[in-house]
N, C-alpha and C positions, 0 to 999 in steps of 0.2 A: 854635440859632446856642452857645448854651450846649453840647452835643455837641461842636460843633467843636474850641473851649478845649477841653475831655478831653482831648479825643485831644490836639492839641497839648502839654498836659503831660506826658499817659502815654509820649508818647516821645519828650522833651526830659529825664523822669528818668530812662527806661531809657539815654537814649544816654550823658549822666551815670556810667551803672554797670558801663558795660565794662571793658576794660583797660586799663590807658596803652600807649600806643603809645611807641616811639624810633626814631629815625635814623638809629643802624645796630646790626645786631645785637652783644647782647653776650655773652662766655665763661660758659659756668660749670665750674667747678674738679669733676674726678668729687670726691673728697672732699664739694663740695656736697650733694651728690648725696642721697635714702634709698637706705637699703641693696638695697630692693626693689626700682628702678630704675638703680642700679648691675650688677645683677647676672644683669636679663632678657637671655634668648636670644628666637630664633627658632622653634620648636616645632620639638623635633629641633634642638636644636645647644644647645650651650655656649656663651658669651658668653668671648670672645676677649680672653686677657690685651691688656693696654698694654705694647709692645714698649720693652724700654728703651735708653738707646744702642746700637750695637754687634749689635743683637736685629733680629729680625724677623717674624714670626707667621707661621707654619707650620696648616695643617690634617692634623691624622690624621684618622682615622673607629676608631669605636668600636658597641659595640652596646646596641640598645634595645629591648626587643620584640622582638625576633628584623627589625629594622630596625637599618642603618646611619648611622648621626649625626654629624655634623662638630664637633673638640672644635679650642681651638688650642692651641698652645703657642709658647713662643717662645724663638730658637734662634742662635747667633749669624750674623749674616748673613755669608753665606763663598756660595765657588762652589755649580751644582746640585747639584755631588757632594756638597757638604758639608752639603745643607741636606737632601737626598736620606736622604743618614747620620742624622743627629740627626733624622728623620722615622721612620729604620727603627730608632732606638732608642727613640726613644716610646712605638711602639706595643709594642715590646718592653719597656718601664715599666710598657705600663698603665695602666688609668682613673686621676684621681687620686683621691684618699679622699672629696672634695667629688661627683665625680663619679660613682664606687660611689654613697655618698648617693642619689642622683639615680637609679639604677636602671641607669647604663650598666655593660657591661662587655666583656671580650674573646671576639673569640671564636678567639685562635688558642692554637692548643696552649701548656701550657708548656713542655713539653721540645722545640720548636723556636725555634731559634736564624737570625733573621734577617741576613745578609750582605750592602752593595752589593756586586756582584761587578765590574758595570761599568755605565759610564755612557755606550750607543753611540750620538751623535745624540740624539732625541727619544727611546731606548727605555731606559727601565729593566732592568735585569736586576739579579735579586734571588737570590743565593746561598739554598740551604736546606741545613741539616744540624741532627740529633738526630727525634724522633715528629712525626710527622704524624697520632696517631690522632686522632677524635675523629668526628659524625654527616654525612654525608652537606650534612647543612641546616649545621651547623658551618663542615666545610669549605669550603662556597660562602662564608660570611662573613666566615671568617679569607681568603680569598683576595680576595673584596671590599675589606674593611678595607688590604687592602695596595696593589691597583687604586688603590684612590679615593684614598687618601692620596699614593701617590705619581707618582701624574696630577695632584694639586693645585697643585702646581711647574710654573708655567705653560711650559717647555722640554719639560716628562716628558707624551710623548702616547701610548705603547704601555708596558706589563712586558711581561719572563718572567722565566718561573722556572726553576734553574739548581741540582740535588745535586751536587757531584763532577764537576765539568763539562759536566756532560752537562743536554740539554734536559726540561727534568719539564713533563708534563699539567697543567691546572690547571683545574677546574670553573667553569664557568658561572652563572649568573645562575638557569637553564632546566633545568642538572646534568649536562647534556654536559658530557665530555671534548674538550680541544682544547688544541692544541702552537701555536697561535697566537699574537702578541703578543697580548694585552691592552687596552682601553681602558676610559677615565672609563664611555663607556655601553653595554658587560656587564655593570656592577654600576649601571646609574641607576635601573632598577626594584627595586633593595634600600634602597635608603634613605627616610628617613620621610620622613611626611608633610608 
């Protein structure tokens, strides 16, 4: 009988040591969190900034250890064409200082300029000017960066490239060349796990 009372006492004491409950959720301001919790991200990703008024977060892709990783940028909330132009500018600007410190780089050649030549239905046409030198592996990652970033806009499903108004062949993730429109699925294997 004594063992039963001791067991009940242990259960009651343990129950009293739990986390207090509340009737409804309570919000926590981001600045109240320790910095290591505010700056966490999923593996292979950089945490998105909080979009301010009139801003929207968009996804751009960069490279870490020969894999594509997503990063977020705040851009003005506008049309799909305006967001696509902002993504192209963010790709051209490259990773932030903080991203570079965490091992993120860009496969886009320094002499390459990108423009949004057109947004036709669900296809983005990206204009290329300048140098496109680099190894085949770097070029595949560069094309993947652009395609995965552009198709992160929900209305953009395909990407094609042109130079001086003429279609350009692009490398697929497996190294094959194509003039067909490119989709996110073509470069999914290059994403960081």
